[in-house]
C-alpha positions in Angstrom: 36.9 200.7 -56.4 37.0 197.3 -54.5 35.3 196.2 -51.5 35.9 193.1 -51.0 37.4 190.2 -53.4 35.7 186.7 -53.3 37.0 183.5 -54.5 39.5 179.8 -53.4 41.8 180.3 -51.1 45.2 178.9 -52.9 48.3 180.8 -51.1 48.4 181.5 -47.2 52.2 183.0 -46.2 53.6 184.8 -43.1 51.2 187.8 -44.2 49.9 187.4 -47.9 46.9 185.4 -48.8 46.3 185.1 -52.9 42.5 184.4 -53.7 41.8 182.6 -56.3 38.9 184.2 -59.3 38.2 181.9 -62.1 42.4 181.7 -62.9 43.0 184.9 -62.1 45.1 185.3 -58.3 45.3 187.9 -56.6 48.1 188.2 -53.4 47.1 190.4 -50.9 49.2 191.9 -47.8 47.6 190.7 -44.7 48.0 191.3 -41.0 50.2 188.7 -39.8 47.6 187.4 -37.3 44.9 187.3 -39.8 45.9 184.9 -42.3 43.7 181.6 -40.4 40.4 183.9 -40.0 40.2 183.9 -44.1 40.2 179.6 -43.5 41.7 176.2 -44.9 43.5 175.9 -48.3 40.6 175.7 -51.1 37.9 177.0 -49.4 36.1 180.7 -50.6 36.7 183.0 -48.8 35.9 187.0 -48.6 38.8 189.8 -48.2 37.7 193.1 -47.7 40.0 195.2 -49.1 42.3 198.0 -49.7 44.1 199.8 -52.8 48.1 201.0 -52.6 48.1 203.0 -55.9 51.4 204.7 -56.4 53.1 205.8 -59.7 55.8 203.0 -59.6 53.7 200.4 -57.5 50.1 198.9 -56.7 49.8 197.0 -53.7 46.4 194.7 -52.2 46.0 194.6 -48.4 43.8 192.8 -46.8 41.4 191.8 -44.5 38.6 189.8 -43.1 36.3 192.4 -41.2 35.4 195.6 -41.6 36.7 196.6 -37.9 40.2 196.1 -38.8 40.0 197.3 -42.1 39.0 200.3 -40.6 41.8 200.4 -37.6 44.4 200.3 -40.3 42.9 202.8 -42.4 42.7 205.0 -38.9 46.5 203.8 -38.4 47.9 205.0 -41.9 46.5 207.9 -41.0 49.0 209.1 -38.2 51.8 211.3 -39.6 55.4 208.7 -39.9 52.6 205.5 -39.8 52.5 203.6 -43.5 50.7 200.5 -44.4 53.6 198.0 -44.0 53.9 199.7 -40.5 50.0 199.8 -39.5 50.0 196.0 -41.3 53.3 195.4 -38.4 51.1 196.4 -35.5 48.4 194.9 -37.0 49.8 191.6 -36.8 51.5 192.0 -33.9 48.4 193.3 -31.6 44.6 192.3 -32.2 42.0 195.0 -33.4 39.9 194.7 -30.0 43.6 194.8 -27.9 44.7 198.3 -29.4 41.4 199.4 -28.8 41.9 198.4 -25.5 44.9 199.9 -24.6 44.5 203.4 -26.8 41.7 203.9 -25.1 43.4 202.9 -21.7 46.7 204.6 -22.7 48.3 201.9 -21.9 51.7 202.5 -23.4 53.4 199.1 -22.1 50.5 197.3 -24.3 52.0 199.4 -26.9 55.5 199.3 -26.6 55.2 195.8 -26.6 54.6 195.4 -30.5 56.4 194.7 -32.4 58.4 198.0 -34.6 56.7 200.2 -31.7 58.7 202.4 -29.8 57.7 204.8 -26.9 57.3 207.7 -29.2 55.5 205.7 -32.0 53.0 204.5 -29.1 52.7 208.3 -27.6 51.8 209.8 -31.2 48.9 206.8 -32.1 47.0 207.3 -28.2 47.2 211.3 -29.2 45.7 210.9 -32.8 43.2 207.3 -31.7 42.4 208.0 -28.1 38.7 207.7 -29.0 38.1 207.8 -32.7 38.6 203.6 -33.5 35.7 202.0 -34.5 34.7 199.9 -31.3 35.4 196.1 -31.9 35.6 195.3 -28.2 32.7 196.5 -26.6 30.2 194.1 -27.4 32.0 190.9 -27.1 33.0 192.4 -23.0 29.9 193.5 -22.4 28.6 189.4 -22.8 29.4 186.9 -20.4 33.5 186.2 -20.7 32.8 182.8 -20.3 35.3 179.9 -19.0 37.7 180.6 -21.6 36.7 184.7 -22.3 40.2 185.3 -23.4 40.6 182.3 -26.2 37.5 183.7 -27.6 38.3 187.7 -27.4 41.8 186.6 -29.7 39.2 184.5 -31.9 37.2 187.5 -31.9 39.7 189.5 -32.4 41.1 187.5 -35.0 37.6 188.3 -37.0 36.3 185.3 -36.3 32.2 185.5 -35.7 31.5 185.1 -31.7 28.7 182.7 -31.7 31.0 180.3 -33.8 34.0 181.0 -32.1 31.7 179.6 -28.6 30.2 177.5 -30.6 34.0 175.7 -31.8 35.3 176.3 -28.1 32.5 173.6 -26.8 32.8 170.7 -30.0 36.8 171.0 -28.9 36.8 171.2 -24.9 36.0 167.8 -24.3 38.9 166.5 -25.7 41.3 167.7 -23.4 42.5 166.7 -20.3 41.5 169.4 -17.7 44.8 168.6 -16.8 47.2 169.4 -19.3 49.7 171.3 -19.0 49.0 173.5 -22.0 45.5 173.3 -22.1 45.0 177.2 -23.0 47.3 177.4 -26.1 45.6 173.6 -27.4 42.2 174.7 -27.4 43.4 178.2 -28.9 45.1 175.8 -31.6 41.9 173.1 -32.0 39.5 176.5 -32.2 41.0 177.5 -35.3 41.3 173.9 -36.9 37.4 173.6 -35.9 36.5 177.2 -37.3 38.7 176.8 -40.6 36.9 173.9 -41.1 33.3 174.9 -41.6 
């Protein structure tokens, strides 16, 4: 079965991407917050796959990292959570934040995710606490640095931690310290930088 497909990124939607492999286009449903982790249009991208095969339809789901795919698989194993809702959950909360919320039983954080009510949040904690692959341990053990929240957010999106730190170092000097939305601008420019490299 498919593990990953590598090809040219030829389409980016709100929660879909398409990869061209020598004239064959593959469409993937992906978490909305992970779309930019696959790079820019025209870049070569590697998409980790999960195939939903039913009698009347087939759909490919794509992920930028093993951790995100593993969490998706754990989510759809929870009673009442299907692939569409699992994708929506991952689109509303990063893999690392989800793990931390489940481990700390932070229902308020889980309920802030679009489409997650109190009962579903409780069900997720009951079913998945202690079971998710650790995606935040390494990043929390390392020094947070001046932009720890941005680093964590980008790592949760699937970017490599070292590349994130290098990208932030490159764009940091170009933004005045008193810029009213400095953190947001750093985040935006870091994604542009990571997508270009």
